[in-house]
Each structure stands twice: as structure tokens, then as C-alpha cells.
C-alpha positions as CSV (number, residue, x, y, z in Angstrom):
1,M,0.0,0.0,0.0
2,L,2.8,2.4,0.9
3,R,4.6,1.7,-2.3
4,R,1.5,2.4,-4.4
5,T,0.9,5.6,-2.5
6,L,4.5,6.7,-3.2
7,V,4.2,5.8,-6.9
8,A,0.9,7.7,-7.2
9,A,2.3,10.7,-5.4
10,F,5.4,10.7,-7.7
11,L,3.2,10.5,-10.8
12,L,1.0,13.3,-9.5
13,V,4.1,15.5,-8.9
14,L,5.5,14.6,-12.3
15,G,2.2,15.4,-14.0
16,L,2.0,18.8,-12.1
17,L,5.5,19.7,-13.2
18,A,4.7,18.8,-16.8
19,W,1.6,20.9,-16.7
20,C,3.5,23.9,-15.2
21,Y,6.1,23.5,-18.0
22,S,3.4,23.5,-20.7
23,V,1.9,26.7,-19.3
24,A,5.3,28.3,-19.2
25,T,5.9,27.5,-22.9
26,A,2.4,28.3,-24.2
27,D,1.8,31.1,-26.7
28,P,1.6,34.4,-24.7
29,A,-1.9,35.6,-23.8
30,V,-2.7,39.1,-25.2
31,R,-4.0,41.5,-22.6
32,R,-5.7,44.6,-23.9
33,A,-6.3,48.1,-22.5
34,D,-7.2,51.5,-23.8
35,I,-5.1,54.2,-22.0
36,A,-6.2,57.8,-21.9
37,M,-3.2,60.2,-22.3
38,P,-4.0,63.7,-21.1
39,D,-1.1,65.2,-23.1
40,W,-2.0,63.4,-26.4
41,P,-1.4,65.7,-29.3
42,A,-4.5,67.2,-30.8
43,A,-5.9,65.6,-34.0
44,I,-3.5,62.7,-33.8
45,P,-5.2,59.2,-34.1
46,P,-4.5,56.6,-31.4
47,V,-1.4,54.4,-31.4
48,R,-1.3,50.7,-30.8
49,L,1.6,49.7,-28.6
50,V,2.7,46.2,-27.7
51,L,4.6,45.8,-24.4
52,I,6.7,42.7,-23.8
53,S,9.2,41.9,-21.1
54,D,11.3,39.2,-19.5
55,I,12.0,37.3,-22.6
56,H,14.7,35.3,-20.8
57,V,16.1,33.5,-23.8
58,Q,17.7,30.2,-22.7
59,G,16.9,26.5,-23.1
60,P,14.7,24.6,-22.6
61,D,11.7,26.9,-22.4
62,M,12.8,29.9,-24.5
63,P,15.1,29.0,-27.3
64,P,15.4,31.6,-30.1
65,E,13.0,29.5,-32.2
66,R,10.2,30.2,-29.7
67,L,11.0,33.9,-29.7
68,E,10.7,33.8,-33.5
69,R,7.1,32.5,-33.1
70,I,6.3,35.2,-30.6
71,V,7.7,37.9,-32.9
72,A,5.3,36.5,-35.6
73,Q,2.5,36.7,-33.1
74,I,3.3,40.3,-32.3
75,N,3.4,41.2,-36.0
76,R,-0.1,39.8,-36.5
77,L,-1.3,42.4,-34.0
78,K,-0.1,45.1,-36.3
79,P,1.3,47.4,-33.6
80,D,2.6,50.9,-34.3
81,L,5.2,50.6,-31.6
82,V,6.9,47.7,-29.6
83,L,8.3,48.4,-26.2
84,I,10.6,45.8,-24.5
85,A,11.0,46.1,-20.7
86,G,14.2,44.3,-20.2
87,D,15.6,40.9,-19.1
88,L,16.3,39.6,-22.5
89,I,18.5,36.7,-21.4
90,S,18.5,34.2,-18.5
91,E,20.9,32.1,-16.5
92,K,18.6,29.5,-15.1
93,R,20.0,27.0,-12.7
94,L,18.0,24.4,-14.6
95,G,18.8,25.8,-18.0
96,Q,20.0,23.4,-20.6
97,R,21.5,25.8,-23.1
98,P,22.7,29.4,-22.8
99,Y,22.9,31.6,-25.9
100,T,25.0,34.6,-26.8
101,M,23.2,37.9,-26.9
102,A,23.7,38.0,-30.7
103,V,22.0,34.6,-31.2
104,A,19.4,35.1,-28.5
105,L,18.1,38.5,-29.8
106,K,18.4,37.9,-33.5
107,P,14.7,37.1,-33.8
108,L,13.8,40.6,-32.6
109,G,15.0,41.8,-36.0
110,G,11.8,40.3,-37.4
111,L,9.6,42.8,-35.5
112,R,7.7,45.1,-37.9
113,P,6.0,47.9,-36.0
114,R,5.1,50.9,-38.0
115,L,7.0,53.4,-35.8
116,G,9.8,51.2,-34.4
117,S,10.9,49.3,-31.3
118,I,12.4,50.5,-28.0
119,A,14.0,48.6,-25.2
120,V,15.6,49.1,-21.8
121,L,17.8,46.6,-20.1
122,G,17.0,44.5,-17.0
123,N,19.0,43.1,-14.1
124,H,19.8,39.8,-15.9
125,D,21.1,41.7,-18.9
126,H,23.5,43.6,-16.7
127,W,24.6,40.5,-14.9
128,Y,25.1,38.6,-18.1
129,D,26.4,40.9,-20.9
130,A,25.0,44.4,-21.1
131,P,27.3,45.6,-23.9
132,G,26.4,42.5,-25.9
133,A,22.7,43.2,-25.3
134,V,22.9,46.7,-26.6
135,A,24.9,45.7,-29.7
136,A,22.4,42.8,-30.5
137,L,19.4,45.1,-30.0
138,R,20.8,47.8,-32.3
139,T,21.6,45.1,-34.9
140,A,18.0,44.0,-34.7
141,G,16.8,47.6,-35.3
142,V,15.7,48.2,-31.7
143,T,16.5,51.6,-30.0
144,V,18.0,51.1,-26.6
145,L,17.4,53.7,-23.8
146,A,19.4,54.1,-20.6
147,N,18.1,57.0,-18.5
148,D,17.3,58.8,-21.8
149,A,14.3,59.6,-23.9
150,V,13.3,59.6,-27.6
151,R,10.3,61.0,-29.6
152,I,8.8,58.4,-31.9
153,G,5.7,59.5,-33.8
154,P,3.3,61.2,-31.3
155,V,4.8,59.4,-28.3
156,A,7.9,60.4,-26.2
157,V,9.4,57.4,-24.4
158,G,11.6,57.8,-21.4
159,G,13.7,54.6,-20.8
160,L,15.0,54.0,-17.3
161,D,18.1,51.9,-16.8
162,D,17.6,49.0,-14.4
163,D,16.4,50.0,-11.0
164,F,16.9,46.5,-9.4
165,T,20.7,46.9,-9.9
166,G,20.8,50.5,-8.9
167,R,21.2,52.0,-12.4
168,A,18.0,54.0,-12.8
169,D,18.2,57.8,-12.9
170,L,14.6,59.0,-12.8
171,P,15.4,62.8,-12.5
172,R,17.7,62.6,-15.6
173,T,15.2,60.6,-17.6
174,L,12.4,63.0,-16.7
175,A,14.5,66.0,-17.7
176,R,15.2,64.4,-21.1
177,L,11.5,63.7,-21.5
178,R,10.5,67.3,-20.8
179,R,12.5,68.5,-23.7
180,L,10.4,66.5,-26.1
181,G,6.8,67.1,-27.3
182,G,4.2,64.5,-27.6
183,A,2.5,62.2,-25.2
184,K,5.0,61.1,-22.6
185,L,5.4,57.6,-21.0
186,L,8.1,55.8,-19.0
187,L,9.5,52.4,-19.8
188,S,11.3,50.6,-16.9
189,H,12.3,47.0,-16.2
190,S,11.2,47.2,-12.6
191,P,7.9,48.8,-11.5
192,D,9.5,50.0,-8.2
193,P,10.2,53.6,-9.4
194,F,6.5,54.2,-9.9
195,P,5.7,55.9,-6.5
196,D,8.4,58.5,-7.3
197,V,7.0,59.3,-10.8
198,P,5.3,62.7,-10.8
199,T,1.6,62.9,-11.5
200,S,2.4,64.8,-14.7
201,M,3.7,61.5,-16.1
202,S,0.5,59.6,-16.6
203,L,1.8,56.2,-17.8
204,M,4.6,53.8,-16.9
205,L,5.2,50.4,-18.3
206,A,7.3,47.7,-16.7
207,G,8.0,43.9,-16.2
208,H,10.4,42.2,-13.9
209,T,8.0,40.6,-11.5
210,H,6.7,37.8,-13.8
211,C,3.4,38.4,-11.9
212,G,5.1,36.1,-9.4
213,Q,5.7,33.3,-12.0
214,I,4.5,30.9,-9.3
215,S,1.2,32.2,-7.7
216,L,-0.4,29.9,-5.2
217,P,-4.1,29.7,-4.5
218,L,-5.2,31.8,-1.6
219,I,-1.6,32.8,-0.9
220,G,-0.6,34.5,-4.1
221,P,3.0,34.8,-5.3
222,P,5.6,34.0,-2.6
223,K,8.1,36.2,-4.4
224,T,7.8,39.2,-6.7
225,M,11.3,40.7,-6.7
226,S,9.7,44.0,-5.8
227,K,10.3,45.9,-2.6
228,Y,6.5,46.6,-2.6
229,G,5.5,43.0,-2.6
230,T,2.3,42.4,-4.6
231,R,1.4,46.1,-4.8
232,Y,2.9,46.5,-8.2
233,A,3.3,42.8,-9.1
234,C,0.9,42.4,-12.0
235,G,-1.5,44.0,-14.4
236,L,-3.0,47.5,-14.8
237,I,-2.7,49.6,-11.7
238,R,-4.1,53.1,-11.3
239,E,-2.8,55.2,-8.4
240,D,-2.6,58.9,-7.7
241,G,-3.9,59.8,-11.2
242,K,-1.2,57.6,-12.8
243,T,-1.4,54.3,-14.7
244,L,1.1,51.5,-14.4
245,V,1.1,48.4,-16.6
246,V,3.2,45.5,-15.3
247,G,3.5,42.5,-17.7
248,A,4.0,38.9,-16.6
249,G,6.7,38.5,-19.2
250,L,7.3,35.9,-21.9
251,G,9.9,33.6,-20.4
252,T,10.8,32.3,-16.9
253,S,13.5,32.9,-14.3
254,G,15.0,30.4,-11.9
255,I,12.9,27.4,-13.0
256,P,11.2,26.9,-16.4
257,L,7.8,26.6,-14.8
258,R,4.7,28.7,-14.2
259,F,1.8,28.1,-11.9
260,G,-1.1,30.5,-11.5
261,T,0.4,32.9,-14.1
262,E,1.0,32.6,-17.8
263,P,3.2,34.2,-20.5
264,E,1.7,37.5,-21.7
265,M,2.1,40.6,-23.8
266,W,0.0,43.8,-23.5
267,L,-1.7,45.5,-26.5
268,L,-2.3,49.1,-25.4
269,T,-4.2,51.6,-27.4
270,L,-2.9,55.1,-26.5
271,G,-5.0,58.1,-27.4
272,P,-6.8,61.2,-26.2
273,A,-8.3,61.5,-22.8
274,R,-11.0,58.9,-22.1
275,P,-11.3,56.3,-19.3
276,A,-8.6,53.6,-19.2
277,A,-10.2,50.2,-19.1
278,A,-8.6,46.7,-19.1
279,R,-10.4,43.9,-20.7
């Protein structure tokens, strides 16, 4: 009886692990929201923006071939702009195969947004090979921001360097943004700078938390990698007249498994003032 119980328990655990791996490697869900921008330029039509984060290229769950499929999925959404909120690479303890930045990020060259693609780096990129990440992104046609800002179409994007490793310079980034016209938003790997963002900056986009990656029933995520716990861990958050969107990411960190969360990207429609609504 004991032996049968142990075998049954082993098979149950094995099945649960296989299911968590299948969730982690599924096609990303597409979350959608309309975001009102109070500084949207007059007479300019809305812009469709795709936010992705935490790609974490590494075997077994996120080889470059899977990233190619996700790029094709993004292109089918016909975005005007793609924003990438850091952590492009991974060094999982259970990873089977690491990739150089050049190989890992080559699929991003297939992105076809009308206005272009912009990225910031995350903590794993700095730990692994930040110069290689910048070079590979530029080769793929992606603009890289590090405490800097750029105007692209009707949108001005301020890109914070990684806050988790102490590289973010919010005052400098805001100063660069103020010199630009257009509707202004912040792109950051971590959501933690959000409380310090002035109310004049109505929108911030981030990743890093993976929405917990493992989120247990009744308990929630045991770990979010944010000093604010679950406050900014996931989804669309409105606070003090500002909007924060935190994506669950595409890949995984630590272990190639997800439970209670799923890979996702956000399709945001930015336009003139009207209520922001997730759906």
C-alpha cells in the first residue's frame, strides 16, 4: 500500500511539473487596454503599442525558435510601436543551453511595428552581458534607452536603466523627456520607481515581477522581486492619477515553470483622454 501511494504521489508531482512547463511554454496571452493620455497631441489618431518583457532566452523553455514564433504573433497584432521592458536573457540553474546575446536576440530583428521598437535593459542583462545586449538590440533595429528619452511619432518614451541593480536615474530621464513634445510615458524594467514618478507623467510600463511566476491559490506569489511585494506585481494599476502596466513576461527565471500565471504581452491603445479600461 505504501509503495502504491508513493508511486501515485510521484506520478502526481510529475504530472503537475509537466503541466507547469506546458503553461510556461504556451503562446503568450494578449492583454488589452485603452489608455487615456492627457497630453495626447490634438488631431493625432490613437497608437497601438505592444509591451513585452522578461524574454529570458535560454533552453529549454525559451530558445530563439520560440522567440521567432512570438515575434510573428506580435506582428499579427499590427502594432505601431513595440516596447521591451528588459531581461532579454537568462541564466537559469536548470537551463539546458545558454545563448550569446547575438544569437538570442536575432529574432527581434523580425519585428515590424510601423514606428519602431524601443528597449531598456534588466538586471539579468547587466549581470550577463549588457554591452552585448545593446549591440544585439541595435543590430535588430531596436532603439536602446538608458536614462534617456526619444520621440517616436506622437509618443515620447523615457527609458529608465535597471532600478533593481541601482542604475535607474529618474530625474535625468524626466529631464530628457520634458525637452520632447508629444504624449509622454516611462519604460522601466522594474515597477518600483512608480511611486516616485510625478503625476504629470500619466503612464509607466514595466515587467520584472513575472506576476510572481508561481502564484499559489489563496496565498498568491511567494516572491515578486519588488520591494513593494504584490502592490505593483501584476497587471494594470491606477494610483494617484497615474497608470502602471506590469507584464507577466514571456519567459521564466530560476525554473522553467509557471503556476497561477501565464506568459503574456500587452496590446495598449494610447489616445486622447478617455477612461482607461482593461479587458
